[in-house]
LUMPALO-638485 format. One record per residue (C-alpha): residue number from 1; residue in one letter; x, y, z. Coordinates in Angstrom, 2 decimals. Layout:
<mitis>
(NUM A (X Y Z))
...
</mitis>
This chain:
<mitis>
(1 M (72.72 106.00 -29.03))
(2 L (70.17 106.48 -26.27))
(3 N (69.88 103.62 -23.76))
(4 A (72.95 101.85 -25.11))
(5 D (74.01 98.64 -23.38))
(6 L (76.89 98.92 -20.90))
(7 D (78.52 95.90 -22.56))
(8 T (78.73 97.80 -25.87))
(9 T (82.28 97.83 -27.24))
(10 I (83.94 101.21 -26.71))
(11 E (84.64 101.75 -30.42))
(12 F (80.91 102.40 -30.97))
(13 L (80.93 105.42 -28.68))
(14 K (80.66 108.64 -30.67))
(15 G (84.13 110.04 -31.42))
(16 V (86.01 106.82 -30.62))
(17 G (86.09 104.41 -33.56))
(18 P (88.39 101.40 -34.11))
(19 K (91.80 103.15 -33.80))
(20 R (91.00 105.07 -30.63))
(21 A (89.30 101.98 -29.22))
(22 E (92.48 99.98 -29.74))
(23 V (94.64 102.51 -27.89))
(24 L (92.07 102.80 -25.05))
(25 Q (92.18 99.00 -24.68))
(26 K (95.97 98.77 -24.68))
(27 E (96.71 101.80 -22.52))
(28 L (93.86 101.78 -19.99))
(29 G (92.18 98.38 -20.33))
(30 I (88.93 100.03 -21.42))
(31 Y (86.97 97.68 -23.72))
(32 T (83.33 98.55 -23.00))
(33 Y (81.12 101.41 -21.85))
(34 A (81.12 99.80 -18.38))
(35 D (84.94 99.84 -18.32))
(36 L (84.92 103.55 -19.17))
(37 L (82.41 104.33 -16.40))
(38 G (84.67 102.45 -14.00))
(39 F (87.69 104.58 -14.95))
(40 Y (87.51 107.20 -12.21))
(41 P (89.19 110.62 -11.92))
(42 F (92.26 110.65 -9.69))
(43 R (91.69 114.23 -8.54))
(44 Y (89.44 117.24 -9.07))
(45 I (90.16 120.87 -9.87))
(46 D (88.11 123.40 -7.94))
(47 R (86.77 125.75 -10.61))
(48 T (84.85 127.86 -8.07))
(49 R (87.99 129.78 -7.01))
(50 F (89.14 132.79 -9.07))
(51 Y (92.59 134.36 -8.56))
(52 K (93.56 137.96 -9.18))
(53 V (96.71 138.57 -11.22))
(54 S (98.26 140.16 -8.11))
(55 E (97.72 136.87 -6.18))
(56 L (99.65 134.63 -8.58))
(57 D (102.44 132.39 -7.32))
(58 P (104.57 130.08 -9.51))
(59 E (104.19 127.36 -6.83))
(60 L (100.44 127.11 -7.52))
(61 P (99.57 123.97 -9.54))
(62 Y (96.88 125.85 -11.49))
(63 V (94.90 129.10 -11.36))
(64 Q (91.66 130.43 -12.77))
(65 I (91.57 134.11 -13.75))
(66 L (88.69 136.28 -14.99))
(67 G (89.88 139.07 -17.28))
(68 R (89.64 140.87 -20.61))
(69 I (91.89 140.23 -23.64))
(70 T (93.62 143.61 -24.08))
(71 G (96.07 142.62 -26.76))
(72 K (97.08 139.77 -29.08))
(73 E (100.05 139.41 -31.45))
(74 T (101.88 136.77 -33.50))
(75 I (105.61 136.53 -32.80))
(76 G (108.38 134.62 -34.60))
(77 E (108.56 132.60 -37.81))
(78 K (108.00 128.95 -38.77))
(79 H (108.67 126.54 -35.86))
(80 K (109.36 129.47 -33.48))
(81 K (106.03 131.07 -34.29))
(82 R (103.68 131.71 -31.34))
(83 I (100.69 133.82 -30.36))
(84 V (100.85 135.94 -27.21))
(85 A (97.71 137.49 -25.73))
(86 R (97.42 139.77 -22.71))
(87 L (94.69 139.07 -20.16))
(88 T (94.01 141.98 -17.80))
(89 D (91.99 142.31 -14.60))
(90 E (91.82 145.23 -12.15))
(91 T (95.08 144.17 -10.46))
(92 G (97.40 143.53 -13.42))
(93 T (98.12 141.67 -16.67))
(94 I (99.25 138.11 -17.47))
(95 E (100.46 136.76 -20.80))
(96 L (98.74 133.79 -22.46))
(97 V (100.99 131.91 -24.90))
(98 W (100.17 129.36 -27.63))
(99 F (102.72 127.42 -29.68))
(100 Q (100.16 125.11 -31.34))
(101 S (96.66 125.39 -32.85))
(102 L (97.57 128.96 -33.86))
(103 K (94.92 129.18 -36.61))
(104 W (92.16 128.32 -34.14))
(105 V (93.49 130.83 -31.58))
(106 E (93.72 133.56 -34.26))
(107 E (90.12 133.02 -35.35))
(108 N (88.43 132.42 -31.97))
(109 I (90.20 134.49 -29.29))
(110 M (88.98 138.09 -29.66))
(111 R (90.41 141.34 -28.29))
(112 G (88.10 143.22 -25.95))
(113 K (86.16 140.13 -24.86))
(114 V (86.09 138.75 -21.29))
(115 Y (87.34 135.19 -20.74))
(116 I (87.99 132.71 -17.96))
(117 A (91.61 131.52 -18.33))
(118 F (92.77 128.36 -16.60))
(119 G (96.27 126.83 -16.39))
(120 K (99.63 126.57 -14.63))
(121 P (101.26 129.99 -13.91))
(122 T (104.98 130.36 -14.61))
(123 V (107.40 133.31 -14.46))
(124 F (109.29 134.31 -17.62))
(125 N (111.46 137.47 -17.78))
(126 G (109.92 138.68 -14.51))
(127 S (106.32 138.40 -15.76))
(128 F (103.64 135.76 -15.21))
(129 S (102.41 133.71 -18.15))
(130 I (100.30 130.62 -18.84))
(131 S (101.18 128.35 -21.78))
(132 H (98.25 126.83 -23.68))
(133 P (95.59 127.92 -21.18))
(134 E (92.04 126.61 -21.25))
(135 L (89.88 129.56 -22.29))
(136 E (86.12 129.91 -22.16))
(137 P (83.95 133.00 -22.71))
(138 Y (82.36 134.79 -19.76))
(139 P (79.53 134.55 -18.95))
(140 R (79.44 130.86 -19.82))
(141 P (76.85 129.94 -22.47))
(142 A (73.77 128.14 -21.20))
(143 T (74.56 125.29 -23.61))
(144 V (77.84 124.36 -21.84))
(145 T (77.65 120.76 -20.56))
(146 G (79.77 118.97 -17.98))
(147 N (81.07 120.05 -14.62))
(148 L (81.59 123.73 -13.96))
(149 T (82.74 123.58 -10.33))
(150 L (84.76 120.43 -9.55))
(151 Q (86.48 119.45 -12.78))
(152 P (87.57 115.77 -12.96))
(153 V (91.16 114.98 -13.89))
(154 Y (91.88 111.56 -15.46))
(155 N (95.14 109.69 -15.93))
(156 S (96.22 109.59 -19.56))
(157 T (99.34 108.50 -21.44))
(158 E (101.48 109.92 -24.23))
(159 K (100.00 107.45 -26.72))
(160 L (96.47 108.47 -25.75))
(161 K (97.32 112.15 -26.06))
(162 K (98.44 111.56 -29.66))
(163 F (94.82 110.55 -30.32))
(164 S (93.53 113.65 -28.44))
(165 I (92.48 111.48 -25.51))
(166 D (93.92 113.58 -22.70))
(167 S (92.07 114.25 -19.45))
(168 K (89.68 116.63 -21.22))
(169 G (89.11 114.05 -23.96))
(170 I (88.27 111.33 -21.41))
(171 Q (85.92 113.77 -19.65))
(172 K (84.01 114.25 -22.93))
(173 L (83.75 110.48 -23.43))
(174 Q (82.44 110.04 -19.88))
(175 A (79.78 112.69 -20.54))
(176 L (78.66 110.79 -23.66))
(177 V (78.46 107.44 -21.84))
(178 I (76.54 108.93 -18.92))
(179 T (74.11 110.62 -21.32))
(180 S (73.54 107.42 -23.31))
(181 C (73.43 104.68 -20.70))
(182 L (73.39 105.88 -17.09))
(183 S (69.82 104.57 -16.94))
(184 E (71.18 101.07 -17.66))
(185 V (73.33 100.99 -14.50))
(186 R (72.00 98.35 -12.11))
(187 E (72.25 98.37 -8.34))
(188 T (74.75 95.90 -6.86))
(189 L (74.13 96.33 -3.13))
(190 P (70.97 95.16 -1.31))
(191 A (68.61 97.90 -0.13))
(192 Y (69.17 97.07 3.55))
(193 I (72.92 97.79 3.20))
(194 L (72.28 101.11 1.43))
(195 E (69.89 102.05 4.21))
(196 K (72.12 100.92 7.07))
(197 Y (75.15 102.91 5.89))
(198 K (73.18 105.75 4.24))
(199 L (74.80 105.06 0.85))
(200 I (73.57 106.67 -2.37))
(201 S (72.57 104.47 -5.31))
(202 R (75.17 103.15 -7.73))
(203 K (73.66 105.23 -10.52))
(204 E (73.99 108.44 -8.48))
(205 A (77.51 107.48 -7.39))
(206 L (78.76 106.98 -10.95))
(207 L (77.22 110.28 -12.06))
(208 H (78.76 112.27 -9.21))
(209 I (82.17 110.56 -9.25))
(210 H (82.63 111.88 -12.79))
(211 F (80.62 115.11 -12.59))
(212 P (80.04 116.01 -8.93))
(213 A (77.42 118.69 -8.34))
(214 D (79.41 119.85 -5.32))
(215 S (81.97 118.60 -2.80))
(216 K (79.26 117.00 -0.63))
(217 M (77.95 114.87 -3.51))
(218 L (81.53 113.94 -4.43))
(219 Q (82.07 112.64 -0.87))
(220 H (78.83 110.63 -1.05))
(221 A (79.88 109.13 -4.40))
(222 Q (83.38 108.24 -3.17))
(223 R (82.11 106.64 0.02))
(224 R (79.54 104.55 -1.86))
(225 L (82.02 103.28 -4.45))
(226 K (84.77 102.65 -1.88))
(227 F (82.36 100.63 0.25))
(228 E (81.31 98.64 -2.83))
(229 E (84.92 97.86 -3.76))
(230 L (85.86 96.67 -0.30))
(231 F (82.55 94.90 0.31))
(232 F (82.82 92.72 -2.80))
(233 I (86.46 91.86 -2.05))
(234 Q (85.33 90.64 1.37))
(235 L (82.31 88.85 -0.10))
(236 Q (84.54 87.01 -2.56))
(237 L (87.13 86.07 0.08))
(238 L (84.67 84.91 2.71))
(239 A (82.51 83.11 0.13))
(240 N (85.65 81.24 -1.00))
(241 K (86.40 80.35 2.60))
(242 Q (82.88 79.11 3.19))
(243 F (82.92 77.16 -0.10))
(244 R (86.14 75.41 0.94))
(245 E (84.76 74.57 4.35))
(246 L (81.59 73.10 2.87))
(247 K (83.32 71.20 0.03))
(248 F (86.68 70.09 1.43))
(249 K (86.61 67.76 4.36))
(250 G (89.81 67.66 6.36))
(251 H (91.77 65.04 8.23))
(252 R (91.02 64.97 11.95))
(253 F (94.15 65.23 14.09))
(254 C (92.51 64.02 17.30))
(255 L (95.57 62.41 18.88))
(256 V (98.36 64.28 20.64))
(257 G (100.76 61.39 20.85))
(258 N (104.33 60.28 21.38))
(259 Y (105.98 62.61 18.86))
(260 V (104.51 65.83 20.28))
(261 H (104.84 64.76 23.92))
(262 T (108.43 63.54 23.57))
(263 F (109.50 66.65 21.70))
(264 Y (107.76 69.06 24.08))
(265 Q (108.73 67.37 27.36))
(266 D (112.17 65.89 26.60))
(267 I (113.74 67.63 23.60))
(268 L (112.60 71.27 23.33))
(269 P (115.51 73.22 24.87))
(270 F (113.52 76.31 25.83))
(271 E (110.12 77.35 27.14))
(272 L (107.53 78.30 24.53))
(273 T (106.19 81.83 24.74))
(274 N (102.53 82.34 25.58))
(275 A (101.98 83.56 22.00))
(276 Q (103.45 80.32 20.58))
(277 K (101.28 78.23 22.89))
(278 R (98.17 80.18 21.85))
(279 V (98.87 79.69 18.13))
(280 I (99.59 75.95 18.56))
(281 K (96.27 75.62 20.39))
(282 E (94.48 77.41 17.52))
(283 I (96.07 74.99 15.03))
(284 R (95.06 71.99 17.16))
(285 T (91.46 73.23 17.28))
(286 D (91.43 73.72 13.48))
(287 T (92.74 70.24 12.75))
(288 Q (90.08 68.57 14.91))
(289 R (87.07 70.12 13.12))
(290 G (86.97 67.73 10.16))
(291 I (87.35 70.52 7.59))
(292 Q (90.47 71.69 5.82))
(293 M (92.52 74.17 7.88))
(294 N (93.70 77.31 6.10))
(295 R (95.59 79.37 8.65))
(296 L (98.12 82.17 8.32))
(297 V (100.70 82.50 11.09))
(298 Q (102.44 85.85 11.03))
(299 G (105.14 86.75 13.47))
(300 D (107.96 89.19 13.69))
(301 V (111.52 88.18 12.86))
(302 G (112.77 85.72 15.47))
(303 S (109.38 85.16 17.13))
(304 G (109.60 81.36 16.83))
(305 K (107.40 80.42 13.87))
(306 T (109.61 77.44 12.91))
(307 V (108.99 75.71 16.24))
(308 V (105.23 76.27 15.86))
(309 A (105.42 74.74 12.37))
(310 L (107.47 71.79 13.66))
(311 M (105.00 71.00 16.45))
(312 S (102.14 71.20 13.95))
(313 M (103.95 68.74 11.66))
(314 L (104.62 66.41 14.62))
(315 L (100.88 66.54 15.36))
(316 A (100.27 65.32 11.79))
(317 N (102.85 62.55 12.31))
(318 D (101.15 61.52 15.57))
(319 N (97.94 60.98 13.60))
(320 G (99.57 58.84 10.92))
(321 F (100.17 61.53 8.31))
(322 Q (103.19 62.97 6.56))
(323 A (103.93 66.70 6.49))
(324 C (105.93 68.93 4.21))
(325 M (107.32 72.44 4.38))
(326 M (107.96 74.54 1.26))
(327 A (110.32 77.54 1.29))
(328 P (110.97 80.02 -1.56))
(329 T (114.78 79.65 -1.70))
(330 E (117.27 76.85 -1.22))
(331 I (119.04 78.86 1.48))
(332 L (115.84 79.15 3.49))
(333 A (114.87 75.50 2.90))
(334 R (118.28 74.34 4.14))
(335 Q (118.04 76.68 7.12))
(336 H (114.69 75.13 8.10))
(337 Y (116.06 71.62 7.55))
(338 H (119.11 72.23 9.75))
(339 S (117.03 73.95 12.46))
(340 I (114.50 71.10 12.59))
(341 F (117.12 68.36 12.32))
(342 E (119.09 69.92 15.19))
(343 L (115.93 69.88 17.31))
(344 V (114.56 66.39 16.56))
(345 G (117.57 64.51 15.12))
(346 D (116.76 61.31 13.24))
(347 Q (115.67 59.21 16.19))
(348 L (112.24 60.69 16.85))
(349 I (111.14 61.14 13.21))
(350 R (112.59 60.93 9.71))
(351 V (113.27 64.36 8.15))
(352 A (114.46 64.82 4.55))
(353 I (115.21 67.73 2.23))
(354 L (114.51 68.09 -1.50))
(355 T (115.81 71.04 -3.53))
(356 G (116.92 71.83 -7.07))
(357 T (120.47 70.68 -6.25))
(358 T (119.46 67.26 -4.89))
(359 T (121.24 64.67 -7.06))
(360 K (119.35 62.21 -9.28))
(361 K (120.51 59.27 -7.15))
(362 Q (119.36 61.00 -3.94))
(363 R (116.03 61.89 -5.56))
(364 T (115.33 58.30 -6.65))
(365 L (115.86 57.03 -3.11))
(366 L (113.91 59.91 -1.57))
(367 H (110.92 59.42 -3.92))
(368 A (110.73 55.73 -3.01))
(369 Q (110.97 56.41 0.74))
(370 L (108.36 59.16 0.54))
(371 E (105.86 56.98 -1.32))
(372 A (106.44 54.13 1.12))
(373 G (105.76 56.42 4.08))
(374 E (109.32 56.17 5.38))
(375 I (109.75 59.97 5.50))
(376 D (107.68 61.85 8.08))
(377 I (108.62 65.45 7.23))
(378 L (109.89 66.63 3.85))
(379 I (111.37 70.12 3.59))
(380 G (112.14 71.72 0.26))
(381 T (111.76 74.37 -2.40))
(382 H (109.60 74.43 -5.57))
(383 A (110.96 70.92 -6.16))
(384 L (108.22 69.62 -3.83))
(385 I (105.48 70.42 -6.36))
(386 E (106.94 68.23 -9.14))
(387 D (104.63 65.44 -10.28))
(388 K (107.26 62.83 -9.42))
(389 V (107.03 63.77 -5.73))
(390 V (104.34 61.43 -4.39))
(391 F (103.41 61.16 -0.70))
(392 K (101.89 58.09 0.90))
(393 N (99.53 60.17 3.03))
(394 L (100.11 63.94 3.13))
(395 G (98.21 65.56 5.98))
(396 L (99.77 69.00 6.49))
(397 V (101.46 71.50 4.18))
(398 V (103.46 74.39 5.65))
(399 I (104.24 77.21 3.20))
(400 D (106.84 79.72 4.32))
(401 E (106.72 83.24 2.87))
(402 Q (103.65 82.39 0.76))
(403 H (103.78 85.65 -1.24))
(404 R (106.87 84.37 -3.06))
(405 F (104.91 81.52 -4.64))
(406 G (102.31 81.71 -7.39))
(407 V (98.73 80.54 -6.79))
(408 E (99.12 77.53 -9.10))
(409 Q (102.38 76.47 -7.41))
(410 R (100.65 76.35 -4.03))
(411 A (97.62 74.53 -5.42))
(412 K (99.82 71.71 -6.78))
(413 L (100.81 70.82 -3.23))
(414 W (97.19 70.70 -2.11))
(415 R (96.38 68.15 -4.84))
(416 K (98.93 65.62 -3.59))
(417 N (96.33 63.81 -1.48))
(418 A (92.79 62.51 -2.08))
(419 V (91.61 64.51 0.93))
(420 P (93.27 67.96 0.74))
(421 P (95.92 68.42 3.43))
(422 H (95.66 71.14 6.07))
(423 I (97.40 74.35 5.02))
(424 L (99.57 76.41 7.35))
(425 V (101.01 79.58 5.81))
(426 M (103.82 81.42 7.60))
(427 T (105.30 84.84 7.04))
(428 A (108.05 86.73 8.82))
(429 T (106.87 89.93 7.16))
(430 P (104.43 91.55 9.58))
(431 I (101.27 92.40 7.64))
(432 P (99.27 95.56 8.35))
(433 R (95.82 94.75 9.74))
(434 T (93.97 96.17 6.74))
(435 L (96.16 94.28 4.28))
(436 A (95.66 91.03 6.20))
(437 M (91.88 91.53 5.91))
(438 T (92.14 91.84 2.14))
(439 I (95.06 89.75 0.86))
(440 Y (94.57 86.99 3.43))
(441 G (90.92 87.67 4.21))
(442 D (89.89 84.07 3.43))
(443 L (92.40 82.63 5.92))
(444 D (92.18 82.40 9.67))
(445 V (95.00 84.53 11.06))
(446 S (97.23 83.84 14.05))
(447 V (99.77 86.34 15.31))
(448 I (102.91 85.51 17.31))
(449 D (103.33 88.90 18.94))
(450 E (105.89 87.97 21.59))
(451 L (109.65 87.40 21.31))
(452 P (111.42 84.59 23.23))
(453 A (112.69 85.49 26.67))
(454 G (116.20 86.93 26.85))
(455 R (116.18 88.53 23.41))
(456 K (117.63 92.04 23.56))
(457 P (116.24 94.74 21.24))
(458 I (118.61 95.44 18.35))
(459 D (120.38 98.80 18.69))
(460 T (119.85 100.56 15.33))
(461 R (121.89 103.57 14.25))
(462 H (121.98 105.73 11.13))
(463 L (125.37 106.90 9.84))
(464 Y (126.19 109.06 6.82))
(465 E (128.94 108.41 4.26))
(466 G (131.25 110.84 6.09))
(467 Q (131.11 108.56 9.16))
(468 R (132.35 105.45 7.33))
(469 L (135.66 105.22 9.25))
(470 R (133.68 105.22 12.49))
(471 M (131.65 102.29 11.11))
(472 F (134.80 100.34 10.18))
(473 G (136.19 100.95 13.68))
(474 F (132.99 99.60 15.22))
(475 M (133.20 96.47 13.04))
(476 K (136.77 95.81 14.22))
(477 T (135.74 96.23 17.85))
(478 E (132.91 93.67 17.52))
(479 I (135.07 91.19 15.57))
(480 A (137.73 91.50 18.31))
(481 K (135.03 90.32 20.75))
(482 G (134.62 87.18 18.63))
(483 R (131.47 88.39 16.86))
(484 Q (130.61 88.27 13.15))
(485 V (129.30 90.98 10.80))
(486 Y (126.96 91.15 7.80))
(487 V (127.47 93.89 5.20))
(488 V (124.59 94.10 2.70))
(489 Y (124.62 95.96 -0.62))
(490 P (121.68 96.65 -2.93))
(491 L (123.53 95.89 -6.20))
(492 I (126.02 93.42 -7.62))
(493 K (127.52 95.68 -10.30))
(494 E (127.70 99.39 -10.77))
(495 S (124.55 100.96 -12.18))
(496 E (124.63 104.03 -14.40))
(497 K (121.23 105.07 -13.12))
(498 L (121.78 104.58 -9.42))
(499 D (124.85 106.05 -7.79))
(500 L (125.26 103.23 -5.31))
(501 L (128.29 101.79 -3.63))
(502 H (128.05 98.41 -5.30))
(503 L (129.07 95.04 -4.03))
(504 E (132.30 94.67 -5.98))
(505 A (133.66 98.05 -4.92))
(506 G (132.56 97.28 -1.38))
(507 I (134.53 94.05 -1.35))
(508 E (137.68 95.88 -2.46))
(509 Q (137.18 98.48 0.26))
(510 M (136.51 95.75 2.82))
(511 R (139.67 93.85 1.88))
(512 Y (141.70 97.02 2.28))
(513 Q (140.26 97.72 5.72))
(514 F (140.27 94.05 6.83))
(515 P (143.37 92.40 5.27))
(516 L (144.28 88.74 5.33))
(517 P (145.19 86.76 7.36))
(518 D (143.62 88.58 10.32))
(519 Y (140.17 88.72 8.73))
(520 Q (138.29 86.29 6.46))
(521 I (135.42 87.43 4.23))
(522 S (132.54 85.44 2.73))
(523 I (130.86 86.75 -0.42))
(524 V (127.28 85.82 -1.36))
(525 H (125.05 87.17 -4.10))
(526 G (122.14 86.01 -6.25))
(527 K (124.19 85.42 -9.42))
(528 M (126.38 82.74 -7.80))
(529 P (125.70 79.01 -8.35))
(530 N (123.78 77.51 -5.42))
(531 A (126.70 75.27 -4.47))
(532 D (129.06 78.26 -4.21))
(533 K (126.50 80.21 -2.22))
(534 Q (126.05 77.34 0.20))
(535 F (129.83 76.94 0.58))
(536 E (130.26 80.61 1.48))
(537 M (127.26 80.47 3.83))
(538 D (128.67 77.43 5.58))
(539 R (132.05 79.15 6.06))
(540 F (130.27 82.03 7.80))
(541 I (127.92 79.81 9.82))
(542 T (130.85 77.73 11.13))
(543 G (132.82 80.87 12.06))
(544 K (135.60 80.41 9.49))
(545 T (134.86 83.91 8.18))
(546 Q (134.16 87.00 10.26))
(547 I (132.46 89.16 7.62))
(548 M (129.76 88.26 5.12))
(549 V (129.47 90.72 2.24))
(550 A (126.18 90.03 0.47))
(551 T (123.21 91.28 -1.49))
(552 T (119.67 90.83 -0.18))
(553 V (119.88 87.10 -0.87))
(554 I (120.37 86.78 2.91))
(555 E (117.15 88.69 3.64))
(556 V (115.49 85.55 4.99))
(557 G (116.68 82.20 6.15))
(558 V (120.12 82.80 7.62))
(559 N (120.43 82.13 11.32))
(560 V (123.87 82.77 12.81))
(561 P (123.53 83.56 16.54))
(562 N (127.15 84.73 16.73))
(563 A (126.53 87.48 14.10))
(564 S (125.90 90.63 16.09))
(565 V (126.22 93.43 13.50))
(566 M (124.16 94.10 10.37))
(567 I (125.46 96.93 8.17))
(568 I (123.13 97.98 5.33))
(569 E (124.75 100.11 2.62))
(570 N (122.59 102.70 0.80))
(571 A (119.87 101.92 3.31))
(572 E (117.68 104.69 1.88))
(573 R (117.23 102.55 -1.25))
(574 F (115.49 99.73 0.63))
(575 G (111.85 99.51 1.64))
(576 L (110.98 99.45 5.33))
(577 S (109.87 95.84 5.26))
(578 Q (113.14 94.74 3.65))
(579 L (115.21 96.77 6.12))
(580 H (113.34 95.12 8.98))
(581 Q (113.89 91.65 7.48))
(582 L (117.61 92.30 7.07))
(583 R (117.90 93.61 10.62))
(584 G (116.29 90.39 11.82))
(585 R (119.35 88.40 10.71))
(586 V (121.11 89.59 13.88))
(587 G (119.88 89.64 17.46))
(588 R (119.53 85.84 17.54))
(589 G (121.99 85.22 20.35))
(590 A (122.26 86.40 23.94))
(591 E (124.68 89.25 23.14))
(592 Q (123.66 92.82 22.26))
(593 S (123.30 93.20 18.50))
(594 F (123.50 96.26 16.26))
(595 C (122.15 97.41 12.91))
(596 I (123.94 100.27 11.15))
(597 L (122.13 102.02 8.32))
(598 M (124.61 103.71 5.98))
(599 S (123.27 106.40 3.62))
(600 G (124.32 109.29 1.44))
(601 N (123.96 112.82 2.75))
(602 K (120.99 113.68 0.52))
(603 L (117.81 111.89 1.56))
(604 S (114.29 112.17 0.20))
(605 K (111.49 112.87 2.65))
(606 E (110.35 109.23 2.44))
(607 G (113.90 107.90 2.71))
(608 R (114.49 109.94 5.85))
(609 K (111.23 108.73 7.41))
(610 R (112.12 105.10 6.70))
(611 L (115.51 105.39 8.39))
(612 E (114.11 107.37 11.32))
(613 T (111.44 104.68 11.80))
(614 M (114.06 101.92 11.84))
(615 V (116.15 103.77 14.45))
(616 R (113.09 104.47 16.61))
(617 T (111.39 101.06 16.79))
(618 N (111.98 97.30 16.53))
(619 N (108.24 96.57 16.36))
(620 G (107.60 94.91 13.00))
(621 F (103.86 95.51 13.09))
(622 E (104.31 99.24 13.66))
(623 I (106.89 99.28 10.85))
(624 S (104.48 97.46 8.51))
(625 E (101.78 100.09 9.05))
(626 I (104.21 102.91 8.21))
(627 D (105.42 100.91 5.19))
(628 L (101.85 100.62 3.92))
(629 E (101.35 104.35 4.44))
(630 L (104.53 105.20 2.50))
(631 R (104.36 102.69 -0.33))
(632 G (100.72 101.73 -0.78))
(633 P (99.36 98.17 -0.93))
(634 G (100.26 97.58 -4.57))
(635 D (103.98 97.80 -3.81))
(636 L (104.04 95.59 -0.76))
(637 S (105.23 92.03 -1.19))
(638 G (102.77 89.66 -2.70))
(639 T (99.78 91.88 -3.24))
(640 Q (100.19 92.18 -7.00))
(641 Q (100.38 88.48 -7.74))
(642 S (97.55 87.64 -5.36))
(643 G (94.99 89.05 -7.78))
(644 V (92.84 90.30 -4.89))
(645 L (93.76 93.95 -4.55))
(646 D (92.60 95.84 -7.60))
(647 L (91.43 98.97 -5.84))
(648 K (90.31 101.91 -7.95))
(649 L (89.21 104.29 -5.20))
(650 A (89.62 102.73 -1.76))
(651 D (92.82 103.41 0.20))
(652 L (93.76 100.86 2.87))
(653 V (95.43 103.53 4.98))
(654 K (92.70 106.18 4.82))
(655 D (89.66 103.93 4.53))
(656 Q (90.21 101.49 7.37))
(657 Q (86.80 102.23 8.88))
(658 I (85.00 101.53 5.60))
(659 L (86.95 98.26 5.21))
(660 Q (85.98 97.18 8.73))
(661 E (82.32 98.05 8.08))
(662 A (82.39 96.09 4.82))
(663 R (83.98 93.00 6.40))
(664 N (81.66 93.04 9.42))
(665 T (78.66 93.34 7.09))
(666 V (79.75 90.29 5.06))
(667 I (80.43 88.27 8.23))
(668 D (76.92 89.12 9.52))
(669 I (75.36 88.17 6.17))
(670 F (77.00 84.73 6.11))
(671 Q (76.09 84.08 9.73))
(672 Q (72.40 84.74 9.00))
(673 D (72.27 83.39 5.42))
(674 P (75.22 81.02 4.71))
(675 L (74.07 80.07 1.20))
(676 L (72.64 83.51 0.30))
(677 T (69.18 82.06 -0.33))
(678 L (67.14 84.91 1.20))
(679 P (65.41 87.16 -1.37))
(680 E (67.14 90.29 -0.07))
(681 N (70.52 88.70 -0.84))
(682 A (69.69 87.78 -4.44))
(683 L (72.16 90.39 -5.79))
(684 L (74.95 88.94 -3.66))
(685 K (74.13 85.39 -4.70))
(686 R (74.30 86.51 -8.32))
(687 F (77.75 88.02 -7.70))
(688 T (79.21 84.90 -6.03))
(689 D (77.76 82.64 -8.76))
(690 K (79.31 84.83 -11.47))
(691 K (82.63 84.88 -9.64))
(692 N (82.55 81.09 -9.52))
(693 R (82.17 81.15 -13.30))
(694 G (85.04 83.64 -13.60))
(695 I (82.90 86.64 -14.55))
(696 A (83.99 90.05 -13.26))
(697 L (81.96 92.38 -11.06))
(698 D (81.62 94.96 -13.84))
(699 K (79.33 92.59 -15.72))
(700 I (76.71 93.07 -13.00))
(701 S (76.41 96.73 -13.97))
</mitis>
């Protein structure tokens, strides 16, 4: 077993075997020794602290007590049988109780001997007890291996526990792997990086992450491994960016011609904000470099991203190219089409729309016009990526809300031209700075951080269920002014698990409060056919209905300037980002708009913080940072399917400084050694080459 290879299959580790190996693979994704070494503890138990019996508190998660076994007896029969021992120190006595492994307890736990007992204290019949405590003799034998101060705790599952692979079991396996092949661990970071940031070696880090000698060595191990995680994410992202720039030439948009000038000088009905002008300038600079543009434009709700996208597409048209814009839903695609058509009409350029509901006859004509170059801008949904959709000369692709599309779906658009088109990605979901550096770290990022002049901040209020009549009264007041109201529910039908006021009950309540013919109500939800959804939307957009009762299908893409009130039912059930998106459906006209967050009386700590944040601020970027803090990166839109964020240790909220250090280091490396040909960067070159061949970082170990 000594000096085993890290690529050795886990079943060959002593005490594992084929059956345990299979459950380790299925439950934890552990296939090799290297995988096991990379499965880190999620917390540590401080075994240096001893409690007296008199200090016990049932709120404590665990305690460690030094005492003598002063009594032991077997109680009950058959399945009710248990062993109860009394552990006594100078301040009192606690009961230790076992319901399982009774034969072992009977033979090994001796009266009169001193033990260290460890476990969760509970109160039963007015006395403290610990069920199934960990017991070890005192003083500890010199032969005891493993950590005796900071004990690692590993995530396990019920299936693993059936095979005796609980946290303690995983700890034993880690000890075996470290004993047999720690010497095989190879360094992954160049010496100059270790020296610059005073990082310990990878070998030391893996030893002390599993069995830290003390809290200081644990901190060193965590910092080293966090830096490594974030560094190699940045290296992969920026290497991909550099590879694209070296390999993919891009169309040069050198001409700012009639389309852009006419639109900007004669058609655009409002002044662009300075932020919009800055972003358009950045896009112009990108498209003149002769390499493919890959730029992310993020802006808060209502910041004017659509106009920036339109002017970018007109720039492509001025240079003899077609442009297309892909949206995740038909509602959003139609919204973009109507917005752009209203701005440019059909005299300046030819704009068309292609969605899943486009008829076969319309498609045939559209395909022919597109291939002949008779359509300048095509707007649509996933339908754009179909093989039948052929452009004459596609120069720019705009992707709205990119996180809603898969990687392969996006790539199909890029392949629709011999020279890859420029890529402009837009999102109305403000992205925290640290997340932007990781998820979109290979894109150039532009931020529209300024709202158009005249926009009033949305007045947000939080009301409880007992204030519902007050909410209905407010709705009637606003409708009497000629305004319109959204009412959003989280569910379509009643759920047994979630006690929510569902859409159908809400409609009944709404019809009672707002009877015909004085009030008209539109109903929209995700289960409706697209044609029905569009019909109801159109009724609301044209003012034929005063109230739209909907699910989150209207989260993005609905622009009704006359709608001044957004009511969100069971608001505590929504994430901050979604609440902010929904709020952004109002506040699009000159009048004061309102968002009312309805909730039950009982709120969790997180739920309360979300609602308080919404009431306090309209700043989407501030909201996104709090959302990241509350939910973590894995839960935020798009991060799971991106395949980038697979963090084991690093935390994007707590480790922002380490992330910035890692990114700056990679940027410096590529500035000095673009192709990683210097000898000191051989390890990094090896990593990028393996990534290009689809081999994971763990294989470097």
